[in-house]
C-alpha positions as CSV (number, residue, x, y, z in Angstrom):
1,M,43.5,-4.7,-8.2
2,K,46.7,-5.2,-9.5
3,S,49.5,-4.1,-5.9
4,G,50.6,-6.9,-4.3
5,H,51.2,-4.6,-1.2
6,D,47.6,-3.3,-0.5
7,S,46.7,-3.3,2.9
8,I,43.0,-4.3,4.4
9,A,42.0,-1.1,4.3
10,V,43.2,-0.3,0.5
11,R,41.3,-3.5,-0.8
12,Y,37.8,-2.9,1.4
13,A,37.6,1.0,-0.5
14,F,38.1,-0.4,-3.2
15,L,35.5,-3.0,-3.3
16,V,33.5,-0.2,-2.2
17,S,34.3,2.7,-4.2
18,N,33.4,-0.1,-6.9
19,L,30.2,-0.8,-6.4
20,T,29.3,2.7,-4.9
21,P,27.3,3.8,-8.7
22,Y,25.5,0.5,-8.7
23,Y,24.7,0.1,-5.0
24,G,24.7,3.8,-3.6
25,S,27.2,4.3,-1.3
26,G,25.4,2.9,2.0
27,E,24.7,-1.1,0.6
28,A,28.0,-0.7,-1.6
29,G,29.3,-0.4,2.6
30,S,27.3,-2.9,4.4
31,I,28.6,-5.5,0.8
32,A,31.6,-5.3,2.4
33,R,31.4,-6.3,5.4
34,I,30.0,-9.5,4.5
35,V,32.3,-9.7,2.2
36,F,35.5,-9.0,4.6
37,E,33.4,-10.5,7.3
38,D,32.2,-13.7,6.1
39,A,35.2,-15.1,2.9
40,F,38.1,-13.5,4.1
41,Q,37.0,-13.5,8.1
42,L,38.5,-10.1,8.6
43,R,36.7,-7.8,10.7
44,D,38.5,-4.6,10.2
45,G,38.2,-3.1,6.8
46,K,40.0,-0.2,8.2
47,S,43.1,-1.6,9.4
48,S,47.1,-1.0,7.9
49,G,47.5,-5.2,8.0
50,A,48.3,-6.6,4.6
51,F,45.8,-7.9,2.6
52,P,46.3,-11.5,2.5
53,E,47.5,-13.3,-0.2
54,Q,45.5,-16.3,-0.6
55,Y,42.7,-13.7,-0.3
56,R,43.8,-12.6,-3.8
57,P,41.8,-14.2,-6.2
58,R,38.8,-15.2,-4.1
59,F,38.9,-10.7,-4.2
60,D,38.7,-10.7,-8.1
61,E,36.0,-13.2,-8.6
62,I,33.3,-11.4,-6.0
63,L,34.2,-8.1,-7.1
64,E,33.7,-9.6,-10.5
65,R,29.7,-11.4,-9.6
66,L,29.7,-8.3,-7.5
67,L,29.1,-5.7,-10.5
68,L,27.2,-8.2,-12.4
69,R,24.8,-7.6,-10.1
70,E,24.0,-10.5,-8.3
71,P,23.6,-11.0,-4.9
72,V,26.9,-11.2,-2.7
73,Q,24.6,-14.2,-0.9
74,Y,24.8,-16.0,-3.5
75,I,28.2,-15.4,-4.3
76,L,28.7,-16.6,-1.0
77,G,26.1,-20.0,-0.4
78,Q,25.0,-17.7,2.8
79,A,22.3,-14.8,4.0
80,D,22.0,-14.1,8.0
81,F,18.6,-14.2,9.7
82,Y,17.6,-13.8,12.6
83,G,20.7,-14.4,14.2
84,Y,21.6,-17.3,12.1
85,K,22.8,-18.4,8.6
86,F,21.2,-20.4,6.2
87,E,22.8,-21.6,3.3
88,V,21.1,-20.2,-0.2
89,D,21.6,-20.5,-3.5
90,R,19.3,-19.6,-6.6
91,R,16.5,-22.2,-5.8
92,V,15.7,-19.8,-3.2
93,L,14.9,-16.0,-1.8
94,I,17.0,-14.2,0.1
95,P,15.8,-14.4,3.7
96,R,14.9,-10.8,4.2
97,Q,15.4,-8.3,6.9
98,E,11.4,-7.6,6.8
99,T,10.6,-11.3,7.6
100,E,12.5,-11.3,10.7
101,E,9.8,-8.5,12.2
102,L,7.2,-11.6,10.9
103,V,8.9,-14.0,12.4
104,H,9.4,-11.5,15.9
105,W,5.4,-10.9,15.9
106,V,4.9,-14.8,15.7
107,L,7.4,-15.1,18.5
108,E,5.6,-12.2,19.9
109,S,2.3,-14.2,19.5
110,C,3.5,-17.2,21.0
111,K,4.3,-18.1,24.0
112,A,6.4,-21.4,25.0
113,E,4.2,-22.1,28.1
114,A,1.0,-22.3,25.8
115,L,2.2,-24.4,23.2
116,D,2.8,-27.6,23.5
117,G,0.9,-29.9,21.0
118,K,0.0,-27.0,19.0
119,R,0.7,-27.3,14.6
120,L,2.3,-24.9,12.4
121,L,1.8,-24.2,9.2
122,E,4.5,-22.9,7.0
123,V,3.2,-22.1,3.1
124,G,6.6,-21.2,1.1
125,S,9.7,-22.6,2.7
126,G,12.3,-21.5,0.5
127,S,15.3,-21.8,2.0
128,G,13.9,-22.3,5.5
129,C,14.5,-19.2,7.2
130,I,10.7,-19.3,8.9
131,P,10.2,-22.8,10.5
132,I,13.8,-23.1,11.3
133,V,14.0,-19.9,13.3
134,L,10.3,-20.3,14.7
135,G,11.5,-24.2,15.4
136,K,15.0,-23.5,17.0
137,K,13.1,-20.6,19.5
138,R,9.6,-22.6,19.9
139,P,10.6,-26.6,20.1
140,E,7.0,-27.0,22.0
141,L,5.3,-26.5,18.8
142,E,4.6,-28.7,15.9
143,I,5.9,-27.4,12.4
144,V,4.5,-28.4,9.0
145,S,6.4,-26.6,6.2
146,V,5.6,-26.4,2.8
147,D,7.0,-25.7,-1.0
148,V,6.1,-26.9,-4.5
149,S,9.9,-26.4,-5.7
150,E,11.6,-29.5,-4.5
151,G,15.0,-27.2,-5.0
152,A,13.8,-25.0,-2.5
153,L,13.5,-27.8,0.2
154,N,16.7,-30.0,-0.7
155,V,17.9,-26.5,0.8
156,A,15.1,-25.9,3.8
157,R,15.8,-30.0,4.6
158,R,19.9,-29.4,4.8
159,N,19.9,-26.2,6.9
160,G,17.3,-27.6,9.6
161,E,19.3,-30.1,9.4
162,R,22.6,-27.9,10.3
163,L,20.7,-25.8,12.4
164,G,18.6,-28.8,14.1
165,A,15.1,-27.6,13.5
166,S,13.3,-30.8,14.2
167,I,10.6,-29.7,10.6
168,D,8.4,-31.8,8.7
169,W,8.4,-30.7,5.0
170,R,6.4,-31.6,2.6
171,R,6.1,-30.9,-1.1
172,L,2.5,-29.7,-2.5
173,D,0.7,-27.0,-4.3
174,F,-1.1,-25.2,-1.9
175,L,-3.0,-23.3,-4.2
176,D,-4.5,-26.5,-4.6
177,P,-7.6,-27.0,-2.3
178,A,-6.7,-31.1,-2.7
179,T,-3.3,-31.1,-1.0
180,W,-5.5,-29.3,2.3
181,G,-6.6,-33.1,3.5
182,G,-3.7,-34.2,4.0
183,L,-1.6,-32.2,6.2
184,G,-4.5,-32.0,8.8
185,V,-5.4,-29.4,10.8
186,F,-3.9,-26.5,12.7
187,D,-3.5,-23.6,15.3
188,L,-1.1,-21.6,13.3
189,L,-0.4,-20.6,9.4
190,V,3.1,-18.5,8.7
191,S,3.5,-17.5,5.4
192,N,5.4,-14.3,3.2
193,P,4.0,-15.5,0.2
194,P,4.9,-14.4,-4.1
195,Y,2.7,-11.5,-4.4
196,I,4.3,-9.1,-7.3
197,D,2.2,-9.7,-10.1
198,P,3.8,-9.9,-14.0
199,S,3.6,-7.4,-15.0
200,E,4.9,-5.4,-12.2
201,R,8.0,-6.7,-13.2
202,E,9.6,-4.0,-14.9
203,H,9.7,-2.1,-11.2
204,I,12.1,-5.0,-9.2
205,P,16.1,-4.2,-8.8
206,A,18.5,-5.6,-10.9
207,H,19.8,-7.9,-8.9
208,V,16.8,-9.0,-8.0
209,F,15.1,-9.8,-11.1
210,E,17.8,-11.6,-12.7
211,F,19.3,-14.2,-10.1
212,E,15.9,-14.6,-7.5
213,P,13.9,-17.1,-8.6
214,H,10.4,-15.4,-10.0
215,Q,7.9,-18.7,-9.0
216,A,9.2,-17.0,-5.4
217,L,8.4,-13.4,-6.8
218,F,5.5,-13.7,-9.7
219,T,2.4,-15.0,-8.7
220,E,1.3,-16.9,-11.8
221,N,-2.5,-15.8,-12.6
222,N,-3.4,-13.4,-9.6
223,P,-1.8,-11.2,-7.2
224,M,-4.4,-12.1,-4.7
225,E,-3.7,-16.2,-5.4
226,F,-2.7,-17.0,-2.1
227,Y,-4.1,-15.0,-0.3
228,K,-7.6,-16.1,-2.1
229,S,-6.4,-19.7,-0.4
230,F,-5.2,-18.6,3.5
231,A,-8.8,-17.4,3.9
232,Q,-10.3,-20.3,2.1
233,F,-8.0,-22.7,4.6
234,S,-8.5,-21.2,7.7
235,S,-12.7,-21.6,7.8
236,D,-11.9,-25.1,6.7
237,Y,-8.7,-25.7,8.3
238,M,-8.4,-23.7,11.4
239,K,-8.8,-24.5,14.8
240,E,-11.2,-21.9,16.4
241,S,-8.9,-18.4,17.7
242,G,-6.6,-19.7,15.4
243,E,-3.5,-17.3,13.9
244,V,-2.8,-16.6,10.7
245,F,0.6,-14.6,10.1
246,L,1.1,-12.7,6.1
247,E,3.8,-10.9,4.6
248,C,1.3,-8.3,1.8
249,N,2.3,-6.4,-0.8
250,E,1.9,-2.9,1.3
251,F,-0.8,-1.4,-2.0
252,R,-2.9,-4.4,-1.6
253,I,-3.0,-4.4,2.3
254,N,-6.6,-2.9,2.5
255,E,-7.6,-5.8,-0.5
256,V,-6.3,-8.7,2.1
257,S,-8.3,-7.1,4.6
258,E,-11.4,-7.2,2.4
259,L,-11.2,-10.9,1.6
260,F,-10.8,-12.7,5.4
261,K,-13.5,-10.6,6.3
262,K,-15.9,-11.7,4.0
263,T,-14.8,-15.0,4.8
264,G,-15.4,-14.8,8.7
265,H,-12.5,-13.7,9.7
266,E,-13.6,-10.9,12.0
267,T,-9.8,-10.0,13.7
268,I,-7.3,-8.3,11.7
269,E,-3.9,-6.3,12.3
270,A,-1.8,-4.5,10.0
271,R,2.1,-3.4,10.7
272,R,4.3,-1.8,9.1
273,D,7.7,-2.9,8.4
274,M,11.3,-1.1,8.7
275,N,10.8,1.3,6.0
276,G,7.6,2.6,7.6
277,K,5.3,0.3,4.8
278,Y,2.6,-1.2,6.0
279,R,3.4,-5.4,4.7
280,M,2.8,-7.5,7.5
281,M,-1.1,-8.8,8.7
282,M,-2.3,-11.0,11.6
283,I,-6.0,-12.5,11.5
284,I,-7.3,-14.2,13.8
285,K,-9.9,-16.8,12.7
């Protein structure tokens, strides 16, 4: 966009119009709002005031990258989650609104007055959004968060330090049962694990497949592999009445439920997410 005298509203509309063919008008408007608020600190996209000259090169760079389908969160280096801003880059999955619902369910279940001495394990640290929010909201919990990726853990640690959450970050491969003994015994387990079968890659949106870490999206061998590990870990390393909170593939929710029933878990509840899909589960040992 070459005009040197355009207004904020003109720039905003220009961004939306360029993004709409790729994202649809609704998502294009959301992306534009994020860009203007977080990159330029401009909260009124309809303002007739002049678009600041010093922001023009950055605007052009952002637009160019967005048109290549790069997620706005990676371009800006941050993502909103549960009222906090998290540093993100291509080493970690972008936090989703649906995962906020899982966190809210955990918080509903975990009343602060009954948490002293209780331990929570979160599997798949990523940006650290799940354990950090839980640690901020329920500081009475002792929280351990594990990930196989050292790069992801580096991002999570920085987020934890910046947001003031006390988390025990550990690198390990949770799919290897030999690593479990060093973790101890837990009252709660929470995870949004990789659960997409590699054969389903063609159904993944381009901006997800091309930019987000495949290790956090796709399973290596079997889309149920993490859930089998969770069921076994719960049986061996969780206290009686321990609670497991998981995100799942909506098409395998019954399969996950049956898996936990076979390992002796009788109380299983599934919930719909904000899109009406059964993608969250709570299992009580």
